[in-house]
N, C-alpha and C positions, 0 to 999 in steps of 0.2 A: 517563606520559601514558595516558589512557584515553578511550574514546569516550563523550562526554556525551549526545549526542542526534543524531538525524537530522532535518534541517529540509527541508521541502518547501514551495515556493511554492504559493500557492493563491488562487483567486478568491473562494472561500467557505470559509475555515478551519473554521467551525462545522459545516458540512455534511460536509466531508471528514474531520474528526476523528471524527465519529460513524460513518462508514463503517469506518474503520480500527479503531475501538474495538469495533464489532460483529464484525469479522472476526477480530481478534487477541485480544480481551479487554481489560479495563481500563476505567476510567471516563474519558469525555471531559471535558476541562477547558477552559473558555473563559477567556482572560486579557485583560489590558488591551491596548489598541491593535489589537484585532482578531485577535490570536494565539490559537491553541488547541493543546492537546497531549494525548497519551495515553501512559501507561506500561504496555505490555502485560506480563502476568506472565512473568517470566523473559526479558524482552526489553529493548531500549533505548528510551528515550523517543523518540516521534515528535512533532515540533512542526510546525505549519503557520503560515506567515507570510503575511499578506495582500499580494497584488500585483495591480496593475491589468491587466497583460497576460495573455493566454491562452496556453496551451501549444500550440505550433505544430509542433514537430519532435520526433524521437525523443530520449528521455533519453540522456545520456552516462553515467549511473549508474543502476543499478536494484537492487532488493532481491530476494533469493531466499528463499523460505520453504519449509523442508522439511515435507512432509506425509506422512501414512500412505497417503492415497488421493487422488490428483490429481483424479479426476472428482468426488468428494464435495466437495473444496475449491472446485472450479470452480462447482459448483451453488450452494454457499453464497455465494460471492463475487458471482456473477451475481444472486442474489436480493437482494443488498444494493446493487446498482447498478454492479458491475464489468462489463466485457466481455471475452470470450475473443478472443485473436488467433490465428487459424489452428488447428492441431491439436497434439496432444501430440507432441513430438520425443523420440526415443530415440537415444542414442549409447553409447559404451563406458563412460561414467560414470554412466548412469542415464537418467531421463526428466524432461522439464520441459514446462510449459505457460505460454506468455506470456499475461499478462493486462493489462488497463488499469483503473485505479481510475476513479471517476466524473468526474475531471477529465482523464483521459487519461494519467496517469503509469503507465509500464510497471513491472510486477513479475512474478515467476515463482513458480509452485509447482513444487517439485522433489521427486524421489523417487529 
């Protein structure tokens, strides 16, 4: 068994795939039936399926992206349409910054 892809619900898959493609690399692909996906270099395909409902509550699952410089990653993500949640948190395992993509899906930059 292996992980094939990560699928996120989206109100606008074409817009959201372009955010993630700019952030992680790879070419956005628009597919039939409103789906889109991106295959980041060295990563797992992220697919976006169209749904009518909006995101209203915290994710029960989120992605962590290891970065060399959390603040530089935050600046880039915000310039692409993400928002920062709170401040950088540091514990015995390292540091992390909670973020939200343009549709409000949580993810973290970790170091």
